[in-house]
N, C-alpha and C positions, 0 to 999 in steps of 0.2 A: 120802238126803241131799237130792236135788234132783229135780224132775220138771217137765215141760213138756207141755201138751196142745196139739196142733196146732189153731190157729184156722181153718185151711184145709180140713182133712179130718177128718171126724167119726171117732172111734175110734182115732186115732193118738195115742199117749202115749209120751213118752220118760221114762226114769227112770235116775238116776245114783247111785252109792253112794260112800261114803268109802273103798272099798278097790278101786277101779278097774273097777267093772262099769258098763256102759252097756247098758240094756235098752229094747226097744221092743215096744209092742203095736199091732196094727192092727185089733183087734176089741173095743176098749174094755176090755181088761184080762183077757179070758178066757184068752188065751195070750201068753206073752212070749218074746222071743228076745234072747240076750245077743250083742252085736255088738263087744264089746271086742277080740276077736281080729282083727277086720278093721281096726282102728285102728293102722296102722304108726306107731311112734314113741311110742305111749302108754306111759309108765313103769308097770311092774307095781305094783299096789296103790296107785296114785295116788288123790288126793282129786278126785272129779268135782264141781267147785264149782258150775258153772252149766251148764244146757242151754237153748238158745233154739230154739223151734220156729218155722219160717218162717211169715209171714203170706201168703207168695206161692206156696208150693209145699208140698204135704203131705208130700213125702219129703225136704225140706231141713231141716237142723238144724245148729246150732253147738254144739260140746261144748268146754269148757275144763277142764283138769286143773291142780290147784294141788298141786305136789309139794315146796313149800319146807319142810314139816315133816320131810322127809328130806334136807335140806341141798341140795336141787336147786332153784335159783332161776331156771331157764330158762323161757321162755314156752311154754305149750302150748295152742294153739287148733286144732281140727279141724272140718273141714266135710264134710258128706255131702249129696248131692242124690238119693240113691236108696235111702232108708230104711235107711241103715247098711250097705249091701252093700260100698260102697267109701268111702274118706276121703281127704282132703287135709290135710296140715298147713299152716296159713296164718300164718306168723310173720314174713315178710320185712318188715323195717323197724321191728319192734318192738324195744324195749331187750332185748339178749341176756341180761342178768343181772337181769332183773326178772320176776316171775311175774304171771300173768293172774288177774283176779278175775271178769270178766264179758265176754261178747261178745253183741252184738245186731245184727240185720239191720234196716235201715231199712224201715219199713212202706210207704214211698212209692216208694223207689228200691231195687230188688232187688239192685243191684250194689254198694250201699254197706253196709259193715259197721264197726261201732264197737267198740273194745276198751277196757276199763277195766283198768288194771294197779295194782300197789302204789304206783307213783310216777307216774301220769299217765294221759292220755287219747289215743287214737289212732283214725284213721279211714282206710278204704280205699274207693276208688271203682271197683275192678276185682275185686270178689267176693273180696277177701282176698289177691290176688297181691302187693299192695304196700300198706304202711301209712305214714301220715305222722302225726306228733305234733300235736295241736290243742289243746294246754293253753291258749295265750294267757294270759289273766289268772287261769286256775285254778291254784292252788298245786300243787307236785308231791306230791300227797297220794293216799292209798289210795282208789281208785274202786271201790266195792263194788256199784253197780248202775247201770244206765242204762235210760232209757225215752224214746221219741219220741212226743210228744203227737199223736194221730192227726188232731185238727182244727187246732191252732194251729201244728204243726210246731215246737214247741219241744223242745230237747234237754235232758232233766232228768238231772242227775248226782247220785247219792248217794255221799257220801264218808265215811270213817272219821275223825271228829273235826273236820271243817271245814264240816259242814252240807250243805244242799242248794244246788246251783249250777244255774242255768238259762241256756242260750243261747236267747234269744227269736228265733223265726222263722229256722230254719236252711234255708229254701228255697234260699238262695244256695249252701250246701254240697251240698245234694241235687242241685242243677242246675249244679254246678261244671264238669262235663265239657263243657258247652256253651260255655265260655269259650275252648276250645281254638282257637288261630289267629285270635282276634279282638283288635282294639285296644280295643274297648269292648263291654261286655255288660251289659244291664239285666235284672235278674231279676223274675220275677212277684211282684206285690204281694198280700198276703193281705188279705181283708176286714178293715176297721178298725172297732173299737168306739169310739164317742164317749162318753166317760164324763162324767157330770154329778155334781158334789158336792152332795148335798142339804143337808148341814149339817156345819160344821166341829166342832160340839160332840161328835159321836159319833166323830170321827176320832182315837180314842186309839191305834189300832194302830200308826200310824207313829211316835208319840211313845215307845212302849215297846219297839218292835221295830226294830232299827237297819238291817236289810238294805234294799237298794234295790228299789223296784218297778220293772217295765219302764217305759221312757220312753213316755209317752202319745203317740199320734199314728200316722201312716202311715209304716211303714219302707220307704224307697226304697233298695234295695240294688243296687249296681252294681259292675262289675269294670273295672279299667284295666290294660293290659298293661304300661305304663311310667309314669314320673313326668313325662312330657313335657307332659301335660295339667295345667296348674297350677291352673285354676279350672273347676269344673263348675257350670253354671247349669241350673236345673230350673224350668220353667214348669208351673203347675197351671191347668187349664181345667175348667169345668163342663159339664154335659150340653148347653149350648147353645154350646159351644166358645168361651166367653168367658173370657179370662185373668183370674184372681182373685188370683194370688199368683206371685211369682218368689222363688226361693231360691237362694243362691249357696254353694257349698262350696268354700272356699279352702284346705281341708286334705286334698284328694284326693291319693291316693298310689297307687302300683302295688299291685295285688291287690284285695282285697275292701274296699269302702267302704260305709258307711251314712249316709243323710241322712234326717232325720225331719221330716216335715211336721206341725205341730201342729194341723191341721184348722182353721186360721184364714184369714180374708181378709187382703189386704195391710194393713198397719198405716196409720193416718191420718198425714197430713203433719204433721211437727212444726212448731210455730211457732218463728221464730228469736228470740223473746223471751218472757220469762215473762209470764203473765197477772197484772196487778195485783190483789191481794186473792184470788188463786187458792188452791186447797187442796193444791198440791203437784204432782207429776209423774205422776199416774195417766192412764189411757186411751191408753197407747202400743201396745197390742196391738190387732190387727184383730178384728172380730167372729167368732164361731164359724160355720162353714159349716153348712147344713142337711144332714141325711142324703141320700144319693143317690150317683150315679156321677160320679167326677172322673178326669181323665186327668193323668199326669205325664209331661212331655216333656223 
């Protein structure tokens, strides 16, 4: 039914079946070992829906069992770090009457695990000991698969009936443990691509496809412990330490916040009166910056 080849160790392949078997080979398929007897709490003859082979350790894998076809709607997620010799059931914090569809380990943070269920999305920052629901604006829909983009750090969520959902740049989630005990924490900023529209004539996609594109610009993610900070001010400086832009976020709140710099200089000063015979109110945005290194403070 499902298989996963280790990206970390050559020859390690996992295989799960629809009648409860979990097999592993460490020699590229020449010999196989059934390890389902080692998985305490695995229902007999349950459907092994997904296996995730770790990008960090050849002996680490996540196995999920879907037993709702036997009127058992409890969540089943199991973790091994020793090639299936021993297993831990990791379901603390998951909805107790909802079954699991997929589990993935973060390719950048080995302690972070994501779980997609029939009615939502969860994350753990302590290798599955505790899970927290992270649906936010994702509807309570069946999450059938998850991937974390290795370069962009986007969380890509496949659903049943609600399309593909993407959480852009989840470095803040991956780095969340570094907020412990801090009043304010600023997360790393990913390299930004400055897009240039060549022609609007070919821009048919956005007219026929209604989903939102990622907001263009630099994502400045930060954490606040409380709502006491009412306004957050960010200064952008260039490589010569010259200030080129100031941005104010008056909607800052406790928890995770995102401010987007549109890669433009400060806007020109507005006239306090209209220009006689002018052509309207254009020119209110500053010019785009040149590619290079910039600092947000």
